[in-house]
C-alpha positions, 0 to 999 in steps of 0.5 A, a space after each residue: 122334414 122335406 128333402 131339398 130337391 136342389 141339393 145333390 144326393 150323396 150318390 150324385 156328389 160321389 159321381 161328380 167328384 169322381 169325374 172331376 178327379 179324372 185328369 191324371 195330369 193335375 198336380 194337387 197338394 194335400 193338407 200334409 203338403 204331399 205332392 199328389 197326382 190321381 193316375 186313376 180315380 178307381 171305381 165308384 163303390 155302390 156297396 158299403 165301405 169307401 166311396 172309391 175303390 182301387 184308386 191309383 195315387 202318385 204320392 210324391 214319387 210312389 204309386 199307391 193303390 188305395 181306396 178313397 172316401 169323400 165327405 163334405 166335411 173332414 169331421 164326418 170321418 169321425 162322425 161316421 166312425 170310419 176310424 174304428 171300421 176295418 172296411 176303411 183301413 185301406 183308405 189313403 185319400 180323404 177328399 173333402 170340401 171343407 176341413 173343419 177337423 182338429 184331428 190329423 188323419 193318416 189318410 192324406 186329406 185333399 181339399 177341393 173347391 166346391 164351386 170349381 167342381 160345380 162349374 166343371 160339372 156344368 161345362 162337362 154336361 155341355 161338352 159331353 160325348 157318347 163314348 165307348 168308355 169314360 175317360 177314367 177307364 182310359 186312365 186305368 188302361 194307360 196305367 196298367 200299360 205303363 206299369 207292365 212295361 216298367 216291370 218288364 224293364 226292371 226284370 231285365 235290368 236285374 240281370 243285364 247290363 243297361 246297353 243290353 236292356 236297351 238293345 233287347 227292348 228295341 229289338 223286340 219292338 223292331 221284330 214286332 214292327 217287321 211282323 205286321 201284316 202291312 208292309 212296313 215303311 222301313 226296310 229290315 236293313 234300316 231297322 237293323 242299323 238303328 238297333 246297332 246304333 241306339 246302344 251308342 246314342 243319346 238314348 243310352 246316355 240319357 238312361 246312363 245318366 239316370 242310372 247314376 242319379 245325375 239327371 234332375 230334369 228327366 222330362 226335359 231330356 226325354 223330350 229332347 230325345 223326341 226331337 233328335 234323330 237316332 239314325 235315319 228314322 222319321 218322327 213317328 218311329 222315333 216317338 214309338 221307340 222312345 215311348 216303348 224302348 227308352 221310357 220303361 227302363 228310365 222309370 226304373 232307373 230314375 231317382 224319386 225326383 226324376 221319376 216324378 218328372 217322367 210320370 208328369 211327362 207321360 200324363 201331360 205329353 200331347 200326342 203328335 198325331 192320331 192313330 187311324 186304327 184307334 179312330 175307327 175303334 174308339 169313335 169320339 174318344 180323344 187322342 189328345 195326349 200320349 196316355 189316352 192312346 196308350 190306354 186304348 192300345 192296352 184295352 185292345 191288347 186285353 180285349 176290353 178285360 179290365 184287370 185290377 191294379 191291385 190284387 190281380 196286378 200282383 198275381 199276374 204282373 207282379 208289380 209289387 214284387 218288381 217295382 220299388 215305387 209301387 205298393 198297396 196301401 194298408 192300415 192308416 192311423 189317426 194322430 192328434 194334430 199339432 197345437 199350432 193348428 192354424 197352418 192346417 186351417 181351411 182357407 176356403 
């Protein structure tokens, strides 16, 4: 039988879906009606086993590091005997174009629109830029930065009162600011005044509300902090303080609903301005969102080395030991679908 030259190969489909999923601000809902954001699509697997390795998934309010598998049809999971293959025990997300299976799998099922992906691919081809690394790489580094800072905050919160944590985070940032080679815009006295005031400011009040689980609209409140002076600082410095000193402990203190709101803010918040140093080093790489800038900064910090968000993250950063909302996925099981299958039927 002759090969259909117009039909994309499995490898081409894999790459197309991977590219399509490289937008961390998009909110999906799985077949189980679980809220999903793909914070990082992981890397494409060129060997046997799952298609996407070490994806970072925000499932409801938890960051899950897991593998993903793509098929045109959901029934191919059983056709390919993945349920009996231990290589697929770490698959938490099954990505399909058509849902034709009457078996409900523990891996969450994400149904994509094939036409929408094809349109996205054509659009991407016409807008493609030569970049130092693709956008999914930025997602990876941005996530590592977010988790690293959150883990630092949680360690401090475990042993210190909240005002001390905010003070220590802010002092560390100010000390780094003053140590820069170029003359800082602010004098040391101005920054010291800001440091003394921040523990009595709206920044502290915001964190205290999160600590008592009384803040339901965290992203709205943190946005308000960006728009109101703490002391005598400008917009740029205030943004850096909110992002580096207030946001990390906020993620740790937040309840599930507030944490989802904070993650949404991180992955969808437009940047206020472009950093010239990043423009020079990353030509053609967009700085439209805060997470993109954060990803580039973490890339610089790591000298381009790409740490794993799973095994190496546990060994070096200790995310799983420190952060209650971070875990590595293991061992999905199949269960029979309820008799009323109509609620799960494919509407494509």
